[in-house]
C-alpha positions in Angstrom: -27.5 19.7 26.7 -27.1 19.1 30.4 -25.6 20.6 33.5 -22.7 18.2 33.6 -19.8 20.4 34.9 -16.4 19.8 36.4 -16.4 20.3 39.4 -20.0 19.5 40.1 -22.2 22.4 41.1 -24.0 22.3 44.5 -27.5 22.6 43.2 -28.9 22.4 39.6 -32.4 22.3 38.3 -33.2 22.1 34.6 -36.0 24.0 32.9 -37.5 23.4 29.5 -36.0 25.1 26.6 -32.8 27.0 25.9 -31.4 30.5 25.9 -30.2 31.4 22.4 -28.3 34.6 21.8 -25.8 36.2 19.4 -23.9 38.0 22.2 -24.1 38.6 25.9 -25.2 42.1 26.7 -24.6 42.5 30.5 -26.1 45.1 32.8 -24.1 45.0 36.0 -25.2 45.9 39.5 -22.1 46.1 41.8 -18.6 45.1 40.9 -18.6 42.7 38.0 -15.2 43.2 36.4 -14.0 39.8 37.3 -16.9 38.2 35.4 -16.1 40.0 32.2 -12.3 39.4 32.4 -12.7 35.7 33.1 -15.5 35.0 30.5 -13.6 36.8 27.8 -10.5 34.8 28.6 -12.4 31.5 28.7 -14.5 32.2 25.5 -12.6 34.7 23.3 -15.0 34.1 20.4 -18.1 34.9 22.5 -19.0 38.6 22.4 -19.5 39.9 25.9 -20.3 43.6 26.3 -21.8 46.0 28.8 -25.3 47.2 28.2 -28.0 49.4 29.7 -30.8 47.8 31.9 -33.2 48.2 28.9 -30.9 46.5 26.3 -29.4 43.8 28.4 -30.1 40.1 28.1 -28.0 39.4 31.2 -28.4 41.0 34.6 -25.3 40.5 36.8 -25.6 41.5 40.4 -22.7 41.3 42.9 -23.3 42.0 46.6 -22.5 40.2 49.8 -26.2 40.1 50.8 -26.8 37.3 48.4 -25.2 34.6 50.6 -23.0 34.0 53.6 -20.9 31.6 51.5 -17.8 33.2 50.0 -17.5 32.7 46.2 -21.2 32.1 46.0 -22.9 32.4 42.6 -26.4 31.7 41.3 -27.3 31.5 37.6 -30.9 31.6 36.4 -31.1 30.9 32.7 -34.4 31.6 31.1 -35.6 31.5 27.5 -34.8 35.2 26.7 -32.4 36.3 29.4 -30.1 35.2 32.2 -29.8 36.5 35.8 -26.6 36.0 37.7 -26.2 36.8 41.4 -22.8 36.6 43.1 -21.6 37.3 46.6 -18.2 38.6 45.6 -15.9 39.0 42.6 -14.6 35.4 43.1 -18.2 34.2 42.8 -18.4 36.2 39.5 -15.3 34.4 38.3 -16.9 31.1 39.2 -20.1 32.0 37.3 -18.0 32.7 34.2 -16.2 29.3 34.6 -19.6 27.6 34.8 -20.9 29.4 31.7 -17.8 28.6 29.8 -18.4 24.9 30.3 -22.2 25.1 29.5 -22.3 27.3 26.4 -22.3 25.8 23.0 -21.9 27.3 19.5 -24.8 26.8 17.1 -24.1 28.5 13.8 -24.0 32.2 14.2 -25.6 32.0 17.7 -24.7 30.6 21.2 -26.9 28.4 23.3 -27.3 27.7 27.0 -29.7 25.2 28.6 -32.4 26.8 30.7 -32.3 26.1 34.4 -31.0 27.3 37.7 -27.6 26.7 39.3 -26.5 27.6 42.8 -22.9 27.0 43.7 -20.1 27.7 46.2 -16.9 25.9 47.3 -16.2 23.9 50.5 -12.5 24.8 50.6 -11.3 28.4 50.3 -7.8 27.4 49.1 -7.9 25.1 46.0 -4.4 24.6 44.6 -2.2 22.7 42.2 1.6 22.7 42.7 3.7 22.5 39.5 7.4 22.1 39.5 9.6 23.6 36.9 12.9 23.9 38.8 16.5 23.0 38.4 15.5 19.3 38.2 12.6 19.7 35.8 11.2 22.0 33.1 7.8 22.9 31.9 7.3 25.0 28.7 5.3 28.2 29.2 2.8 26.8 26.8 2.1 23.9 29.1 1.9 26.1 32.2 -0.6 28.4 30.4 -2.7 25.3 29.5 -2.7 24.1 33.1 -3.6 27.5 34.4 -6.6 27.7 32.1 -7.8 24.2 33.1 -7.4 25.1 36.8 -9.5 28.2 36.3 -12.2 26.3 34.5 -12.2 23.8 37.4 -12.7 26.7 39.7 -9.3 26.3 41.5 -7.8 29.6 42.7 -4.1 29.1 43.4 -1.1 27.8 41.4 2.0 27.0 43.6 4.9 27.5 41.3 8.0 25.6 42.5 11.0 27.0 40.5 13.9 26.5 42.9 15.6 23.2 43.8 18.9 21.6 44.6 20.2 21.7 41.0 19.1 25.3 40.3 16.6 28.1 39.9 14.6 28.5 36.7 13.8 32.2 37.0 16.5 34.6 36.0 17.3 36.6 39.2 19.4 39.7 39.1 20.8 39.1 42.6 22.6 35.9 41.6 22.8 35.8 37.7 25.2 32.8 37.9 22.6 30.6 39.8 22.2 27.6 37.5 18.9 27.0 35.8 17.7 23.8 34.3 19.9 21.3 32.5 23.0 21.7 30.4 21.4 24.6 28.5 20.8 26.5 31.7 17.2 27.1 30.9 15.5 30.0 32.7 12.3 32.0 32.4 12.7 35.7 32.0 11.0 38.1 34.4 8.8 39.3 31.6 7.7 35.8 30.9 6.7 35.4 34.6 4.9 38.7 34.6 2.9 37.7 31.5 2.0 34.4 33.2 0.9 36.1 36.3 -1.3 38.6 34.3 -2.8 35.7 32.3 -3.6 33.7 35.4 -5.1 36.8 37.1 -7.6 37.3 34.2 -9.1 34.0 35.2 -8.9 34.3 39.0 -5.8 32.3 39.6 -3.1 33.7 41.9 0.5 32.3 41.6 2.3 31.6 44.8 6.1 31.6 44.4 7.6 28.4 46.0 11.3 28.9 46.8 14.0 26.8 48.6 16.3 29.0 50.6 17.0 26.9 53.7 17.0 23.3 52.4 17.1 21.8 48.9 19.7 24.5 48.4 22.8 23.0 46.8 22.9 25.4 43.8 21.9 28.4 46.0 24.9 27.5 48.3 27.2 27.6 45.3 25.8 30.8 43.8 25.9 32.8 47.0 28.8 31.0 48.8 26.7 30.2 51.9 27.5 26.5 52.5 28.9 25.4 55.8 32.8 25.2 55.6 33.7 21.6 54.9 30.3 20.7 53.6 31.4 19.2 50.3 29.1 16.2 50.4 26.7 16.3 47.4 24.0 14.8 49.7 24.1 17.8 52.0 21.8 20.5 51.0 21.2 22.9 53.8 22.5 26.5 54.0 24.9 27.6 56.8 22.8 29.3 59.5 25.8 30.4 61.5 26.9 33.1 59.0 25.2 36.5 58.7 26.0 36.5 55.0 23.6 33.6 54.6 20.7 35.6 55.8 21.8 38.6 53.7 21.7 36.3 50.6 18.3 34.9 51.6 16.9 38.4 52.0 18.2 39.5 48.6 16.4 36.5 47.0 13.2 37.0 48.9 13.2 40.7 48.1 13.4 40.1 44.4 10.8 37.3 44.4 8.4 39.4 46.5 8.7 42.2 44.0 8.0 39.9 41.1 5.0 38.0 42.5 2.0 40.0 43.8 0.6 37.0 45.6 0.3 37.7 49.4 1.9 34.2 50.2 5.5 33.2 49.7 6.3 29.5 50.2 9.8 29.0 51.7 9.9 25.2 51.6 12.2 24.3 54.5 11.7 20.6 54.8 13.5 17.2 54.9 16.2 17.8 57.4 17.5 14.7 59.3 18.5 16.2 62.6 19.4 12.8 63.9 22.0 12.4 61.1 21.1 8.9 60.2 20.7 9.4 56.4 22.9 11.2 53.8 20.4 14.0 53.6 21.2 15.9 56.8 22.5 19.2 58.0 26.2 20.0 58.6 25.5 22.4 61.4 26.9 20.2 64.1 30.3 20.2 62.4 30.3 23.8 61.1 32.5 26.2 63.2 30.0 29.1 62.4 26.9 27.1 63.4 28.6 25.7 66.5 29.7 29.2 67.5 26.1 30.5 67.1 24.7 27.6 69.1 27.1 28.3 71.9 26.4 32.0 71.9 22.7 31.5 72.1 22.8 28.6 74.5 21.4 26.0 72.0 22.0 22.3 72.7 20.1 20.8 69.7 20.1 21.2 65.9 16.4 21.8 66.0 17.0 25.1 67.9 19.2 26.3 65.1 16.4 25.4 62.7 13.9 27.4 64.7 16.3 30.3 64.8 16.5 30.3 61.0 12.8 29.9 60.4 12.0 32.8 62.8 14.5 35.1 60.9 13.2 34.1 57.5 9.6 34.5 58.5 10.3 38.1 59.7 12.0 38.8 56.4 8.9 37.6 54.5 6.6 39.6 56.7 8.7 42.7 56.2 8.0 42.4 52.5 4.3 42.4 53.1 4.0 38.6 52.6 2.7 35.7 54.6 5.1 32.7 54.8 4.1 29.1 54.0 6.3 26.2 54.9 6.3 22.4 55.0 5.3 20.7 58.3 7.8 17.8 58.5 10.3 19.3 60.9 7.9 21.1 63.2 6.4 19.1 66.1 3.2 20.5 67.5 3.5 21.4 71.1 7.2 21.9 70.8 7.3 24.9 68.5 8.7 27.9 70.5 6.7 31.1 70.9 9.3 33.0 69.1 7.9 31.4 65.9 5.1 33.7 64.8 1.8 31.8 64.2 1.1 33.7 61.0 3.1 31.0 59.1 0.8 28.7 57.1 1.8 25.1 57.7 1.7 23.1 54.5 0.9 19.6 55.8 2.2 16.7 53.8 3.2 13.9 56.1 2.8 12.5 59.6 6.4 11.8 60.2 9.8 12.0 58.5 9.6 9.0 56.2 12.3 7.1 54.3 14.3 6.7 57.5 14.5 10.4 58.3 14.0 10.7 62.0 10.7 8.9 62.4 9.9 10.3 65.7 7.1 12.9 65.2 3.4 12.4 65.5 2.4 15.2 63.1 -1.2 15.9 62.4 -3.2 19.0 61.3 -5.0 19.1 64.6 -1.7 19.7 66.4 -0.8 22.7 64.3 -4.3 24.1 64.7 -4.0 23.8 68.4 -0.7 25.5 68.2 -2.3 28.5 66.5 -1.4 27.9 62.8 -3.5 27.8 59.7 -3.0 24.5 57.8 -3.0 23.5 54.1 -3.5 19.8 53.4 -1.3 18.0 50.9 -1.2 14.6 52.6 1.2 12.8 50.3 -0.6 9.5 50.3 -3.5 11.1 48.6 -2.3 14.2 46.8 1.2 13.4 45.3 1.2 12.6 41.6 4.8 11.6 41.1 4.6 7.8 41.8 1.9 5.3 41.1 1.7 4.2 44.7 0.2 7.6 45.6 -2.7 9.1 43.6 -5.4 7.0 41.9 -8.8 8.1 40.8 -10.5 6.1 43.5 -8.2 7.4 46.1 -8.9 11.0 45.1 -12.6 10.3 45.2 -12.4 9.3 48.9 -10.0 12.1 49.8 -11.2 15.0 51.9 -9.0 17.9 53.0 -10.7 17.7 56.5 -10.8 13.9 56.8 -7.4 12.7 55.5 -6.1 13.0 58.1 -9.2 13.6 60.2 -9.5 17.1 61.5 -11.5 17.6 64.7 -14.6 19.8 64.3 -13.2 22.5 66.5 -10.2 22.9 64.3 -11.8 22.8 60.8 -11.8 26.5 60.4 -8.0 26.5 60.6 -7.6 24.1 57.6 -7.9 26.3 54.6 -8.0 23.7 51.8 -5.8 21.4 49.8 -3.1 21.3 47.2 -2.3 18.5 44.6 1.4 18.3 44.0 3.1 17.3 40.8 6.8 16.8 41.5 9.7 16.4 39.1 9.5 15.9 35.3 7.7 12.6 34.9 6.7 11.9 31.3 3.2 10.8 32.4 2.4 14.4 33.6 1.6 15.4 30.0 -1.5 13.1 30.2 -2.1 12.9 33.9 -2.0 16.5 35.1 -5.0 17.7 33.1 -7.6 15.1 34.4 -6.0 15.3 37.9 -6.8 19.1 38.0 -10.5 18.2 37.5 -10.5 15.3 40.1 -8.9 17.5 42.8 -10.9 20.5 41.8 -14.1 18.6 42.5 -12.9 17.2 45.8 -11.9 20.6 47.0 -15.1 22.2 45.7 -17.4 19.4 47.0 -15.5 18.0 50.0 -18.7 17.2 51.9 -20.6 15.8 48.9 -20.9 12.2 47.6 -18.0 10.8 45.6 -17.8 11.6 41.9 -19.6 9.1 39.7 -16.9 8.5 37.0 -19.6 7.7 34.5 -20.3 8.7 30.9 -21.6 12.1 32.0 -18.4 12.8 33.9 -16.3 11.6 31.0 -18.0 13.8 28.5 -17.8 16.9 30.7 -14.1 16.2 31.4 -13.4 15.8 27.7 -15.3 19.0 26.8 -13.4 21.0 29.4 -9.9 19.7 28.6 -10.3 20.3 24.9 -12.4 23.5 25.2 -15.3 22.1 23.3 -13.3 21.5 20.1 -14.1 17.8 19.9 -17.5 16.2 18.9 -19.9 15.9 21.9 -19.7 12.1 21.8 -15.9 11.8 22.4 -15.2 10.5 25.9 -11.7 10.1 27.2 -12.8 7.6 29.8 -13.4 5.2 26.9 -9.7 5.1 26.1 -8.2 5.6 29.6 -10.3 3.1 31.4 -10.6 5.4 34.4 -10.8 9.1 35.2 -7.0 9.3 35.7 -4.4 7.6 33.6 -1.8 5.4 35.4 1.0 7.5 37.0 3.6 5.5 35.1 5.7 6.7 32.2 5.3 3.6 30.1 1.7 2.6 30.9 -0.8 4.8 29.0 -4.2 3.4 30.1 -5.8 0.9 32.6 -5.7 -2.4 30.7 -7.7 -4.1 33.4 -10.5 -1.6 33.1 -10.7 -1.0 29.3 -13.6 -2.7 27.7 -14.6 -0.2 25.0 -15.2 -1.7 21.5 -12.3 -1.0 19.1 -14.6 0.8 16.7 -15.4 3.4 19.4 -11.8 3.8 20.3 -10.9 4.3 16.6 -13.5 7.0 16.4 -12.0 8.8 19.4 -8.4 8.3 18.0 -9.4 9.8 14.7 -11.1 12.8 16.2 -8.1 13.5 18.4 -5.8 13.3 15.4 -8.0 15.7 13.4 -8.0 18.2 16.3 -4.2 17.8 16.6 -3.8 18.6 12.9 -6.2 21.5 13.0 -4.7 23.1 16.2 -1.0 22.5 15.2 1.5 23.6 17.8 -1.0 25.1 20.2 -1.4 23.6 23.7 -4.7 22.0 22.7 -3.1 20.6 19.6 -0.3 19.1 21.7 -2.8 17.7 24.2 -4.8 16.1 21.4 -1.6 14.4 20.0 -0.8 13.0 23.5 -4.2 11.4 23.9 -4.4 10.3 20.3 -1.2 8.2 21.0 -3.0 6.8 24.0 -6.1 5.9 21.9 -3.9 4.3 19.2 -2.3 2.0 21.7 -5.6 1.3 23.4 -7.1 0.4 20.0 -4.3 -2.1 19.4 -4.7 -3.6 22.8 -8.4 -4.1 22.5 -8.1 -5.7 19.0 -5.5 -8.1 20.4 -7.5 -8.8 23.5 -10.6 -9.7 21.5 -8.5 -12.2 19.5 -7.3 -13.8 22.7 -10.0 -13.2 25.3 -9.3 -14.0 29.0 -12.1 -16.3 30.1 -11.8 -15.1 33.6 -12.9 -11.6 32.7 -16.3 -10.4 31.6 -16.3 -7.7 29.0 -18.6 -4.9 30.0 -18.7 -1.2 29.1 -16.9 1.1 31.5 -19.4 3.1 33.7 -17.1 4.2 36.5 
C-alpha cells in the first residue's frame, strides 16, 4: 500500500507496518460530525461509530488552533490507532476523503498503511460546472456519481446549470409551461433536487444554482411573455429590460430557486451580449419601444447602460433573498463599471474579450476586477472548458493555475477565490472524460503552487481506484488503455492512439476486469462507468493488435509513463 491519492496531499511520510481494524471507534474532541457523515457516505461498508476515550482506536480533534490554513487536516496512522487533527469541519471532510482512498478491505478486517499525512488546499473554491439544461440532459444517477467523485477529489462546489435558451429542467411552480429538455419535456422534480442537495451535503459538496434570467433566455421569454416587442428572431435571446413585468418575472424565478437551493451563491449567468450588434446574437433593446423609453427616461445613451441597470436590479433581488450573486465577466469592463453596481457580486472570469466576433474591444483580466473591488472565480476557457478538443488536454491542465492563467498580481491574489472546470452541453465523450477531469482539476486547485502531476503508474492506479471505488483489482490502470490521464474530448475518438503502447495482453486483462465489474454492478453508476471504459479498452485492444501487425518504423514502442 502507498499514499498515492488524488489530489496529491501536501506532505506524506510512510512508517513501517499497517493499522488493521474491524471497525473505527472514534473519540471526538470538538465538532466532528462532518467526518462521520462523509466517511459513512464514502465507505458504507466500513463501520464507523463513536466511542469513549478508553475504547477508541481513533482520536479525532477539531479546533482552529491546529493550523492557520483553512480545511487543514493531519492524519497520524500508527499500528494500533489513528490520530486525526483538523482545523475545521471542512478539514474533517477532507480527512474522511483521504481515508476513503487509502483504506483497503482484507477479509473481515480493514487496513491502512502506517504513516503521517498533512494536507490543506491552495484554492478555497474548487468547483465543477455540469450542464443539464434545455439543451442537454444528465440522469440523476450520473450526477450522483460525479458528486461522489468530486467529494473524493476534495472539491467543494458543484455549479448546476439547468436553464438555457431551449428550456429549464427543474419543474418550477411559477412557470409550469416553461419547456424542459427535448420532445419529452424532461424535468427534475423539486424532491429530486432536494435529495441531490442532501446527498452532496453529506460529502461536503454545496450545489450552486446556475440560472439564465437576462440572456440565454429564449424559452424564459416565451414562458413569461417578457421578450421585447418585435423580437421574433430566433437568434435573439435577451429579455426586455424596459418592462416592469420582466423584473417581476425574474424575481418570481429567483425566489423559487433561492428557496430550493440552500447554497449562499446564486449564479445569474448574464453573458454573451453583442452590444455593437455585429452578430446575430445581440440585444433588441435599441429597437424596443419599452427599452428606448426607459433609456430616454434615465438619460442613457448606450446599450451598456441598460445592461448595468438590469444587473443592478437583479443583484439587489438576489441580495434580498439572502444570496450572493455570481455572473460571467464578458460584458463588464474593469474601470468602467458604475458605482451603482454593488461589489458583492462574484465575477466568474472566463475570457479576456468577447470572442467569435462579439465586440472584441475589452481588455478583461482578473486583476482589473480585483482592482475594481470584486472577488473573482477563474474559469479561463482556454484551460478549463471541456466541450471541445481545442480546449482542455491533460498537459494543459497540468500547467494551469487559477492564479497564473491569466497571471494575477500578488497584491490581488486574495481576491481570486479559486477555479471551476466547465462541462458544457451534452457531448457523448463526457461519459468518459468528466470523471478523470474531476481528478485533474481537483489536483490543480488543491496543489496550485506545487509541481505538475506526474501522470505515471502511481497516478493511474490511484485514479482508477478512486473512479471505481476500489472494486477493481489493484493492478488495473486506466492510463494503460487511455494513453493519457484524460481521454480525447471528441465523441468518436476513445483514446490517444499516438500515446498508446500497452501490450495487448495487458489491455485484454483490463478489458476483462471492467466487463466483470460491469456485470457485477449491473445498472448502478459504477456498472455504467465500467461498461463505458470496457468499450474503450476493447477498441484499444483491437488497435494495438493491428498496430503490432503493421508497425510504424518512425515510432518507438515504449510503455506509457506519463
